[in-house]
C-alpha positions as CSV (number, residue, x, y, z in Angstrom):
1,X,0.0,0.0,0.0
2,X,1.3,3.5,-0.9
3,X,1.6,6.4,1.4
4,X,-1.1,9.2,1.5
5,X,1.6,11.8,0.7
6,X,0.3,12.0,-2.9
7,X,-1.5,15.3,-3.3
8,X,-0.5,17.7,-6.1
9,X,1.0,21.0,-5.0
10,X,-0.3,23.6,-4.9
11,X,-3.9,22.4,-4.5
12,X,-6.4,24.8,-6.2
13,X,-9.8,25.8,-4.8
14,X,-12.5,23.4,-6.1
15,X,-14.7,24.7,-9.0
16,X,-18.5,24.4,-8.7
17,X,-19.6,23.1,-12.1
18,X,-23.4,23.5,-11.8
19,X,-25.3,26.6,-10.6
20,X,-28.5,25.2,-9.1
21,X,-30.2,22.1,-7.8
22,X,-27.2,20.4,-6.3
23,X,-23.5,20.8,-6.0
24,X,-20.7,19.4,-8.3
25,X,-17.1,20.2,-7.2
26,X,-14.2,19.8,-9.5
27,X,-10.9,19.5,-7.6
28,X,-8.7,19.4,-10.6
29,X,-5.5,17.5,-9.7
30,X,-5.5,15.8,-6.3
31,X,-2.8,13.2,-7.1
32,X,0.5,14.3,-8.5
33,X,1.4,13.1,-12.0
34,X,4.0,10.4,-11.1
35,X,1.8,8.8,-8.5
36,X,-1.2,9.1,-10.9
37,X,0.7,7.2,-13.5
38,X,1.5,4.4,-11.0
39,X,-2.1,4.1,-9.9
40,X,-3.3,4.1,-13.5
41,X,-0.9,1.2,-14.4
42,X,-1.8,-0.8,-11.3
43,X,-5.6,-0.4,-11.9
44,X,-5.2,-1.5,-15.5
45,X,-3.5,-4.7,-14.5
46,X,-4.8,-5.6,-11.0
47,X,-8.6,-4.8,-11.3
48,X,-10.8,-7.8,-12.2
49,X,-12.3,-6.1,-15.3
50,X,-15.3,-7.5,-17.1
51,X,-17.5,-6.3,-19.9
52,X,-20.5,-4.5,-18.6
53,X,-23.9,-6.1,-18.9
54,X,-27.3,-4.5,-19.6
55,X,-30.6,-6.3,-20.0
56,X,-32.6,-4.3,-22.6
57,X,-36.0,-5.6,-23.6
58,X,-35.0,-9.0,-22.4
59,X,-31.8,-9.1,-24.4
60,X,-28.4,-9.3,-22.6
61,X,-26.0,-6.8,-24.1
62,X,-22.2,-6.8,-23.4
63,X,-20.3,-3.6,-23.8
64,X,-16.7,-3.0,-25.0
65,X,-16.3,-0.8,-21.9
66,X,-15.1,-2.9,-18.9
67,X,-16.3,-2.5,-15.3
68,X,-15.6,-3.7,-11.8
69,X,-17.4,-3.4,-8.5
70,X,-15.6,-3.4,-5.1
71,X,-16.7,-2.8,-1.5
72,X,-16.5,-3.2,2.2
73,X,-18.9,-6.2,1.9
74,X,-20.2,-8.2,-1.0
75,X,-22.9,-5.6,-1.7
76,X,-25.2,-6.2,-4.5
77,X,-25.7,-3.3,-6.9
78,X,-28.3,-3.2,-9.7
79,X,-28.4,-0.9,-12.7
80,X,-29.4,-1.4,-16.3
81,X,-31.4,-4.5,-15.1
82,X,-28.1,-6.2,-14.2
83,X,-26.9,-7.0,-10.6
84,X,-23.2,-7.1,-9.5
85,X,-21.7,-8.4,-6.3
86,X,-18.8,-6.4,-4.8
87,X,-15.3,-7.8,-4.7
88,X,-13.0,-7.2,-1.7
89,X,-10.8,-4.1,-1.8
90,X,-7.3,-4.3,-3.2
91,X,-4.6,-2.2,-1.6
92,X,-4.6,0.5,-4.3
93,X,-8.3,1.1,-3.9
94,X,-8.0,1.3,-0.1
95,X,-5.3,4.0,-0.6
96,X,-7.4,5.9,-3.1
97,X,-10.5,5.7,-1.0
98,X,-8.6,7.2,1.9
99,X,-7.4,10.1,-0.3
100,X,-10.9,10.8,-1.6
101,X,-12.4,10.6,1.9
102,X,-9.8,13.1,3.2
103,X,-10.6,15.5,0.3
104,X,-14.4,15.3,0.6
105,X,-15.0,14.8,4.3
106,X,-17.4,12.0,3.3
107,X,-17.1,8.2,3.9
108,X,-17.6,5.6,1.2
109,X,-18.1,1.8,1.3
110,X,-18.0,0.9,-2.3
111,X,-16.5,1.8,-5.7
112,X,-17.7,1.3,-9.3
113,X,-14.8,1.3,-11.8
114,X,-15.0,1.9,-15.6
115,X,-12.3,1.2,-18.2
116,X,-12.7,3.1,-21.5
117,X,-10.2,1.7,-24.0
118,X,-10.5,4.8,-26.2
119,X,-12.7,7.9,-26.9
120,X,-15.0,5.7,-29.0
121,X,-16.3,4.3,-25.7
122,X,-18.5,6.5,-23.6
123,X,-21.6,6.6,-21.4
124,X,-25.1,7.8,-22.3
125,X,-27.2,10.3,-20.2
126,X,-28.1,8.9,-16.8
127,X,-28.4,9.7,-13.1
128,X,-26.9,7.6,-10.3
129,X,-30.2,7.3,-8.4
130,X,-30.3,3.5,-7.9
131,X,-32.3,2.4,-4.9
132,X,-29.1,0.7,-3.4
133,X,-27.4,4.0,-3.0
134,X,-27.6,6.3,0.0
135,X,-30.2,9.0,-1.0
136,X,-28.4,12.3,-1.8
137,X,-25.1,10.7,-0.8
138,X,-21.9,12.1,-2.3
139,X,-20.4,10.3,-5.3
140,X,-16.6,11.0,-5.7
141,X,-15.2,10.4,-9.2
142,X,-11.4,9.9,-9.7
143,X,-10.0,10.0,-13.2
144,X,-6.8,8.4,-14.5
145,X,-5.5,8.3,-18.1
146,X,-6.9,10.1,-21.1
147,X,-8.5,13.5,-20.4
148,X,-12.2,13.3,-21.4
149,X,-15.1,15.8,-21.5
150,X,-17.8,15.1,-18.9
151,X,-21.2,16.7,-19.4
152,X,-24.3,17.6,-17.3
153,X,-27.8,18.3,-18.4
154,X,-30.6,19.7,-16.2
155,X,-33.6,17.4,-16.3
156,X,-36.2,20.3,-16.4
157,X,-34.5,23.2,-18.2
158,X,-32.2,21.0,-20.5
159,X,-29.3,23.3,-19.7
160,X,-26.0,21.6,-20.4
161,X,-22.5,22.1,-18.8
162,X,-19.2,20.4,-19.4
163,X,-15.8,20.0,-17.8
164,X,-12.6,18.3,-19.0
165,X,-11.6,15.6,-16.4
166,X,-7.8,15.5,-16.2
167,X,-5.5,12.6,-15.2
168,X,-5.4,12.5,-11.4
169,X,-8.4,14.8,-10.9
170,X,-11.4,14.5,-8.6
171,X,-15.1,15.4,-9.3
172,X,-17.6,15.2,-6.5
173,X,-21.4,15.2,-6.9
174,X,-23.4,16.1,-3.8
175,X,-26.9,16.7,-2.4
176,X,-29.8,16.7,-4.9
177,X,-27.6,16.6,-8.0
178,X,-28.8,13.1,-9.0
179,X,-32.4,14.2,-8.7
180,X,-32.1,17.2,-10.9
181,X,-29.2,16.5,-13.3
182,X,-28.2,13.9,-15.8
183,X,-24.6,13.3,-16.7
184,X,-22.7,11.5,-19.5
185,X,-19.2,10.8,-20.9
186,X,-19.7,11.6,-24.6
187,X,-17.7,9.5,-27.2
188,X,-15.0,11.3,-29.2
189,X,-12.7,10.3,-32.1
190,X,-10.1,12.7,-30.8
191,X,-9.0,10.3,-28.0
192,X,-7.2,7.0,-28.8
193,X,-5.8,6.1,-25.3
194,X,-7.6,4.5,-22.3
195,X,-9.2,6.1,-19.3
196,X,-10.0,4.6,-15.9
197,X,-12.7,6.2,-13.8
198,X,-13.5,5.3,-10.2
199,X,-16.7,6.4,-8.6
200,X,-16.7,6.0,-4.8
201,X,-20.2,5.5,-3.5
202,X,-22.2,4.7,-0.3
203,X,-24.5,1.7,-0.4
204,X,-27.4,2.1,2.0
205,X,-27.1,-1.2,3.9
206,X,-30.8,-1.1,4.9
207,X,-31.7,-1.5,1.3
208,X,-28.8,-3.6,0.0
209,X,-28.8,-7.4,-0.1
210,X,-25.2,-7.8,1.2
211,X,-24.2,-11.2,2.3
């Protein structure tokens, strides 16, 4: 396990991305470049990546994008009509969770990871409002690898906002953000290198079927 002395210097003030109905803080670089490179390499090779699954109109779809689900316990987590069981933390995830908790002041018991092999892989508009998650709980998103644009759209006004997520940066969605905003990772032909994204979350144990 690596030390927690990994913060980029100087640390800038977080930027608030949205202007109403929630709070989204972009912390830019929270992990210095050399350590971010080391984490990126470790995550690529040590995480148990699998193609994501979605059950659409009774048909099972496998994505090129790879995912993994880790947690304090073997929590179940259901989205896109597919249920995953959390794997036990590896050392790198424990270290990163501690960094994120220090930055946000929140605590997390699980992490959903996504591996995008290139800009051709993305994520459609959605909100992270699954019943397994703590209502209005913070979701902390760490990015490693290729810099990608990340977009928000207000559910009522359709207003859109975007931010470029850098290697070693942290984005935190708080409060009622999931109730009022959609977000997505738009595909792009301008990026031909991989990106790993970690979203630290809090499973509501009163609702989850953990074993």
